[in-house]
One Martini backbone bead per residue (centre of mass of N, CA, C, O) as a GRO file, in nm:
protein
   40
    1UNK     BB    1   0.450  -5.584  -6.076
    2UNK     BB    2   0.690  -5.768  -6.120
    3UNK     BB    3   0.907  -5.565  -6.043
    4UNK     BB    4   0.818  -5.528  -5.754
    5UNK     BB    5   0.856  -5.822  -5.673
    6UNK     BB    6   1.157  -5.851  -5.752
    7UNK     BB    7   1.234  -5.594  -5.543
    8UNK     BB    8   1.028  -5.583  -5.288
    9UNK     BB    9   0.796  -5.398  -5.351
   10UNK     BB   10   0.551  -5.194  -5.284
   11UNK     BB   11   0.195  -5.160  -5.378
   12UNK     BB   12  -0.058  -4.955  -5.552
   13UNK     BB   13  -0.382  -4.968  -5.672
   14UNK     BB   14  -0.557  -4.748  -5.906
   15UNK     BB   15  -0.891  -4.633  -5.988
   16UNK     BB   16  -1.140  -4.493  -6.162
   17UNK     BB   17  -1.447  -4.455  -6.112
   18UNK     BB   18  -1.603  -4.603  -6.400
   19UNK     BB   19  -1.370  -4.680  -6.611
   20UNK     BB   20  -1.365  -5.005  -6.517
   21UNK     BB   21  -1.603  -5.219  -6.452
   22UNK     BB   22  -1.459  -5.496  -6.414
   23UNK     BB   23  -1.275  -5.400  -6.183
   24UNK     BB   24  -1.493  -5.311  -5.986
   25UNK     BB   25  -1.624  -5.590  -5.958
   26UNK     BB   26  -1.374  -5.741  -5.854
   27UNK     BB   27  -1.324  -5.566  -5.607
   28UNK     BB   28  -1.604  -5.610  -5.465
   29UNK     BB   29  -1.536  -5.935  -5.440
   30UNK     BB   30  -1.329  -5.875  -5.223
   31UNK     BB   31  -1.313  -5.971  -4.892
   32UNK     BB   32  -1.032  -5.807  -4.796
   33UNK     BB   33  -1.115  -5.538  -4.829
   34UNK     BB   34  -0.986  -5.288  -4.606
   35UNK     BB   35  -0.753  -5.438  -4.507
   36UNK     BB   36  -0.474  -5.469  -4.317
   37UNK     BB   37  -0.195  -5.560  -4.522
   38UNK     BB   38  -0.054  -5.825  -4.703
   39UNK     BB   39  -0.053  -5.895  -5.031
   40UNK     BB   40  -0.022  -6.192  -5.268
   0.00000   0.00000   0.00000
C-alpha cells in the first residue's frame, strides 16, 4: 500500500469472507464502508 501511496495510485483491498476473522470484524466496524469516495 505504501508503494501505491508513493505513486499516487488508487487501490482496493479485498479478502475472502471467513478467511481472516479479525479483518472481517474490523471491516464491519468501519462506519464509512459502502460510501463512495476517497479513503485516506
